[in-house]
C-alpha positions in Angstrom: 118.2 115.6 135.0 121.9 116.4 135.4 123.9 118.8 133.3 121.4 119.3 130.5 120.6 115.6 129.8 116.9 116.6 130.0 117.5 119.0 127.1 119.2 116.2 125.2 116.2 113.9 125.7 113.8 116.6 124.8 115.8 117.3 121.6 115.7 113.6 120.6 111.9 113.5 121.1 111.5 116.6 118.9 113.7 115.2 116.2 111.7 112.0 116.3 108.5 113.9 116.1 109.7 115.7 113.0 111.3 112.7 111.2 109.0 109.8 112.0 105.7 111.0 110.5 107.1 111.1 106.9 108.6 107.6 107.4 105.3 106.1 108.5 102.7 108.2 106.7 100.5 105.2 106.1 101.3 103.3 109.3 98.7 105.0 111.4 96.0 102.9 109.6 96.7 99.2 110.0 95.0 98.3 106.7 97.0 100.8 104.7 100.2 99.7 106.4 99.4 96.1 105.4 98.6 97.2 101.9 101.8 99.3 101.7 103.9 96.4 102.9 102.3 94.0 100.4 102.6 96.5 97.6 106.3 96.9 98.4 106.8 93.1 98.3 104.8 92.4 95.2 104.2 95.5 93.0 106.9 98.1 93.4 109.3 96.6 90.9 106.9 97.5 88.1 104.8 100.2 89.8 107.3 102.4 91.7 105.8 105.7 92.7 102.5 104.6 91.1 104.1 104.4 87.6 104.2 101.4 85.2 107.5 100.2 83.9 105.9 97.9 81.4 103.1 100.1 80.0 103.6 103.8 80.9 100.1 104.7 79.8 98.6 102.4 82.5 99.9 103.9 85.7 98.2 103.9 89.1 97.2 107.5 88.8 93.5 108.4 89.1 93.3 109.5 85.5 94.8 106.3 84.2 92.8 104.1 86.5 89.6 105.8 85.4 90.5 105.7 81.7 91.0 101.9 82.1 87.7 101.6 84.0 89.4 100.6 87.3 87.4 102.4 90.0 87.2 100.2 93.0 89.3 97.8 95.1 87.4 95.0 93.5 88.4 96.2 90.1 92.1 96.2 91.1 91.9 92.7 92.7 90.2 91.4 89.6 93.0 92.8 87.4 95.6 91.3 89.8 93.9 87.9 89.4 93.4 88.1 85.6 95.9 90.7 84.3 96.4 91.8 80.7 99.6 91.4 78.7 102.8 92.3 80.6 101.5 92.0 84.1 102.2 89.1 86.4 99.2 87.1 87.6 98.7 87.0 91.3 96.5 84.0 92.0 95.3 83.3 95.6 98.1 80.8 96.1 100.6 83.6 95.4 98.8 86.5 97.1 96.1 86.0 99.7 92.7 87.7 99.1 93.4 89.8 102.2 96.7 91.0 100.9 95.3 91.6 97.4 92.5 93.7 98.9 94.9 95.6 101.2 97.1 96.4 98.1 94.0 97.6 96.2 93.0 99.9 99.0 96.5 101.2 99.4 96.7 102.0 95.7 93.5 104.0 95.8 94.4 105.8 98.9 98.0 106.6 97.8 98.1 107.1 94.0 94.5 107.9 93.2 94.8 111.6 93.7 
């Protein structure tokens, strides 16, 4: 390459390698990427960073999920379909079973630490 353009291209590749992984931490796994996208569309308004804007003692953290007997993706989907006070109901017409399951798996993989 002429006059250092090779170095420029190499530098761009290196910058991309450093910046892109944090931007797509869950995108390597298609199911998690789908869950993350669905979570961002449907849940993040009330559950940003795994919190809970309506009821701060019911976050998506491992401790709070366990305390509320929410241990599996099925438990999360069941709660989404029949929520308690303050949470929107996500029936199958509003949120497909596939997206609900993907959100549940994303929650457990991301916030359940």
